[in-house]
LODREN-487800 format. One line per field, with one value per atom (N, C-alpha, C): residue number from 1; z, x, y; atom name. Coordinates in nm, 4 decimals. Each point is the difference from the previous one (the first is absolute). Layout:
BEGIN
k: (NUM, ...) $
up: (Z, ...) $
east: (X, ...) $
north: (Y, ...) $
a: (CA, ...) $
END
This chain:
BEGIN
k: (1, 1, 1, 2, 2, 2, 3, 3, 3, 4, 4, 4, 5, 5, 5, 6, 6, 6, 7, 7, 7, 8, 8, 8, 9, 9, 9, 10, 10, 10, 11, 11, 11, 12, 12, 12, 13, 13, 13, 14, 14, 14, 15, 15, 15, 16, 16, 16, 17, 17, 17, 18, 18, 18, 19, 19, 19, 20, 20, 20, 21, 21, 21, 22, 22, 22, 23, 23, 23, 24, 24, 24, 25, 25, 25, 26, 26, 26, 27, 27, 27, 28, 28, 28, 29, 29, 29, 30, 30, 30, 31, 31, 31, 32, 32, 32, 33, 33, 33, 34, 34, 34, 35, 35, 35, 36, 36, 36, 37, 37, 37, 38, 38, 38, 39, 39, 39, 40, 40, 40, 41, 41, 41, 42, 42, 42, 43, 43, 43, 44, 44, 44, 45, 45, 45, 46, 46, 46, 47, 47, 47, 48, 48, 48, 49, 49, 49, 50, 50, 50, 51, 51, 51, 52, 52, 52, 53, 53, 53, 54, 54, 54, 55, 55, 55, 56, 56, 56, 57, 57, 57, 58, 58, 58, 59, 59, 59, 60, 60, 60, 61, 61, 61, 62, 62, 62, 63, 63, 63, 64, 64, 64, 65, 65, 65, 66, 66, 66) $
up: (5.5716, 0.0831, -0.0490, 0.0022, -0.0499, 0.0909, -0.0223, 0.0551, -0.0810, 0.0307, -0.0982, 0.0909, -0.1073, 0.0556, -0.1059, 0.0566, -0.1141, 0.0500, -0.0968, 0.0234, -0.1153, 0.0212, -0.1118, -0.1200, -0.1143, -0.1267, -0.0036, 0.0838, -0.0012, 0.0892, -0.0527, 0.0858, -0.0182, 0.1086, -0.0153, 0.0807, -0.0777, 0.0472, 0.0144, 0.1153, 0.0119, 0.0343, -0.0835, 0.0220, 0.0840, 0.1205, 0.0835, -0.0096, -0.0649, -0.0323, -0.0887, -0.0954, -0.1086, -0.0226, 0.0796, -0.0051, -0.1136, -0.0834, -0.1251, 0.0410, -0.0382, 0.0250, -0.1302, 0.0299, -0.1274, 0.0379, -0.0847, 0.0111, -0.1081, 0.0546, -0.0714, 0.0181, -0.1400, 0.0205, 0.0077, 0.1129, 0.0124, -0.0607, -0.0346, -0.0771, -0.1447, -0.0580, -0.1389, -0.0244, 0.1092, -0.0129, 0.1208, 0.0414, 0.1011, 0.0095, -0.1055, -0.0083, 0.0290, 0.0176, 0.0286, -0.1101, -0.1093, -0.1179, -0.0437, 0.0267, -0.0545, 0.1178, 0.0244, 0.0952, -0.0210, 0.0528, -0.0510, 0.0883, 0.0778, 0.0903, -0.0766, -0.1066, -0.0559, -0.0978, -0.0435, -0.0660, 0.0998, 0.1190, 0.0766, 0.1644, -0.0193, 0.1091, 0.1304, -0.0303, 0.0900, 0.0970, -0.0841, 0.0936, 0.0727, -0.0777, 0.0630, 0.1469, -0.0304, 0.1200, 0.1262, -0.0306, 0.0861, 0.0772, -0.0743, 0.0704, 0.0935, -0.0668, 0.0870, 0.1205, -0.0047, 0.1155, 0.1144, -0.0577, 0.0942, 0.0577, -0.0927, 0.0638, 0.1246, -0.0170, 0.0810, 0.1287, -0.0401, 0.1436, 0.0888, -0.0736, 0.0749, 0.0700, -0.0733, 0.0696, 0.1386, -0.0216, 0.1226, 0.1126, -0.0525, 0.0970, 0.0769, -0.0569, 0.0867, 0.0309, -0.0181, 0.0303, -0.0698, -0.1107, -0.0747, 0.0025, 0.0045, -0.0001, -0.1488, -0.0493, -0.1203, 0.0064, -0.1377, -0.0020, -0.0059, 0.0437, -0.0273, -0.0862, -0.0664, -0.0931, 0.0545, -0.0895, 0.0284, 0.0259) $
east: (6.2109, -0.0523, -0.1278, -0.0195, -0.1278, -0.0330, -0.1200, -0.0681, -0.0333, 0.0026, -0.0439, -0.0788, -0.0855, -0.0938, -0.0085, -0.0103, -0.0050, -0.1197, -0.0949, -0.0937, -0.0233, 0.0683, -0.0161, 0.1073, -0.0555, 0.0846, 0.0089, -0.0692, 0.0078, 0.0781, 0.0654, 0.0915, -0.0250, -0.0227, -0.0473, 0.1356, 0.0469, 0.0983, -0.0682, 0.0195, -0.0693, 0.1434, 0.0099, 0.1013, -0.0406, 0.0430, -0.0386, 0.0014, 0.1086, 0.0209, -0.1051, -0.0174, -0.0974, -0.1572, -0.0005, -0.1232, -0.0238, 0.1035, -0.0337, 0.0086, -0.0718, -0.0157, 0.0369, 0.0488, 0.0635, -0.0709, -0.0534, -0.0645, 0.0765, 0.0451, 0.0658, -0.0816, 0.0026, -0.0328, 0.1132, 0.0405, 0.1360, -0.0019, -0.1159, -0.0129, 0.0422, -0.0221, 0.0074, 0.1387, 0.0280, 0.1206, 0.0650, 0.0750, 0.1025, 0.0721, 0.0665, 0.0862, -0.0508, -0.1446, -0.0721, 0.0245, -0.0238, 0.0193, -0.1104, -0.1244, -0.1143, -0.1130, -0.0105, -0.0844, -0.1392, -0.0844, -0.1405, -0.0986, 0.0526, -0.0915, -0.1048, 0.0505, -0.1078, -0.1064, 0.0519, -0.0818, -0.0881, 0.0306, -0.0624, -0.0285, -0.0646, -0.0319, -0.0655, -0.0967, -0.0620, 0.1034, 0.0726, 0.0952, 0.0867, 0.0706, 0.0662, -0.0349, -0.1485, -0.0756, 0.0069, -0.0321, -0.0183, 0.1380, 0.1047, 0.1339, 0.0233, -0.0407, 0.0274, -0.0733, -0.1107, -0.1011, 0.0781, 0.0537, 0.0646, 0.1350, 0.0645, 0.1169, -0.0397, -0.1036, -0.0526, -0.0339, -0.0882, -0.0366, 0.1108, 0.0978, 0.1100, 0.0891, 0.0070, 0.0823, -0.0867, -0.1232, -0.0946, -0.0016, 0.0094, 0.0082, 0.1301, 0.1000, 0.1522, 0.0288, -0.0755, 0.0353, 0.1204, 0.0149, 0.1296, 0.0579, 0.1134, 0.0655, -0.0013, -0.0324, 0.0169, 0.0992, 0.0686, 0.1190, -0.1033, 0.0751, -0.0486, 0.0705, -0.0513, 0.0375, 0.1300, 0.1040, 0.1108, -0.0286) $
north: (-22.6638, -0.0879, -0.0886, -0.0944, -0.0944, -0.1124, -0.0369, -0.1173, -0.1056, -0.1209, -0.1085, -0.1034, -0.0604, -0.1199, -0.1066, -0.1106, -0.1145, -0.0852, -0.0444, -0.0998, -0.0645, -0.1316, -0.1121, 0.0483, 0.0098, 0.0386, 0.1603, 0.0838, 0.1405, 0.0569, 0.0995, 0.0931, 0.1356, 0.1077, 0.1122, 0.0759, 0.1038, 0.0905, 0.1471, 0.0344, 0.1577, 0.0915, 0.0855, 0.1032, 0.1174, 0.0140, 0.0910, 0.1532, 0.0192, 0.1597, 0.0314, -0.0398, 0.0495, -0.0878, -0.1183, -0.0600, -0.0917, -0.0095, -0.0879, -0.1384, -0.0897, -0.1453, -0.0725, -0.1090, -0.1105, -0.1206, -0.0703, -0.1362, -0.1059, -0.0980, -0.0989, -0.1374, -0.0903, -0.1419, -0.0799, -0.0436, -0.0497, -0.1503, -0.0538, -0.1282, 0.0166, 0.1065, 0.0371, 0.0779, 0.1006, 0.0794, 0.0087, -0.0944, -0.0065, 0.1022, 0.0544, 0.1325, 0.1136, 0.0006, 0.1351, 0.1062, -0.0297, 0.0895, 0.0837, -0.0488, 0.0471, 0.0397, 0.1319, 0.0401, -0.0042, -0.0814, -0.0112, 0.0642, 0.1152, 0.0708, 0.0665, 0.0701, 0.0595, -0.0962, -0.1190, -0.0892, -0.0607, -0.0320, -0.0697, 0.0827, 0.1026, 0.0857, -0.0717, -0.0977, -0.0680, -0.0842, -0.0624, -0.0926, 0.0878, 0.1008, 0.1026, 0.0630, 0.0266, 0.0609, -0.1095, -0.1323, -0.0972, -0.0407, 0.0167, -0.0053, 0.1097, 0.1141, 0.1374, -0.0143, -0.0412, -0.0208, -0.0819, -0.1133, -0.1068, 0.0771, 0.0613, 0.0622, 0.1055, 0.0899, 0.0830, -0.0555, -0.1015, -0.0649, -0.0800, -0.0246, -0.0727, 0.1220, 0.1039, 0.1409, 0.0174, -0.0083, 0.0379, -0.1164, -0.1037, -0.1150, -0.0005, 0.0312, -0.0006, 0.1237, 0.1115, 0.1251, 0.0440, -0.0351, 0.0233, 0.1597, 0.0084, 0.1482, 0.0357, 0.1074, 0.0451, 0.1225, 0.0158, 0.0995, 0.1175, 0.1084, 0.1622, 0.0640, 0.0862, 0.0848, 0.0815, 0.0210, 0.0784, 0.1332) $
a: (N, CA, C, N, CA, C, N, CA, C, N, CA, C, N, CA, C, N, CA, C, N, CA, C, N, CA, C, N, CA, C, N, CA, C, N, CA, C, N, CA, C, N, CA, C, N, CA, C, N, CA, C, N, CA, C, N, CA, C, N, CA, C, N, CA, C, N, CA, C, N, CA, C, N, CA, C, N, CA, C, N, CA, C, N, CA, C, N, CA, C, N, CA, C, N, CA, C, N, CA, C, N, CA, C, N, CA, C, N, CA, C, N, CA, C, N, CA, C, N, CA, C, N, CA, C, N, CA, C, N, CA, C, N, CA, C, N, CA, C, N, CA, C, N, CA, C, N, CA, C, N, CA, C, N, CA, C, N, CA, C, N, CA, C, N, CA, C, N, CA, C, N, CA, C, N, CA, C, N, CA, C, N, CA, C, N, CA, C, N, CA, C, N, CA, C, N, CA, C, N, CA, C, N, CA, C, N, CA, C, N, CA, C, N, CA, C, N, CA, C, N, CA, C, N, CA, C, N, CA, C) $
END
């Protein structure tokens, strides 16, 4: 399971089973081949905050471990 958020050129994917995140610049990498999360931690955190806030706002159901 995963969640994703997009803001302008940026897309963040959070893999819920292990908490890993991926960040892509869709203007330069439409095929999502280069994960920028480690190179751009501030941008990744901003999008993660947006995703977390949206989950709270809509009371999103989250998967539970097996």
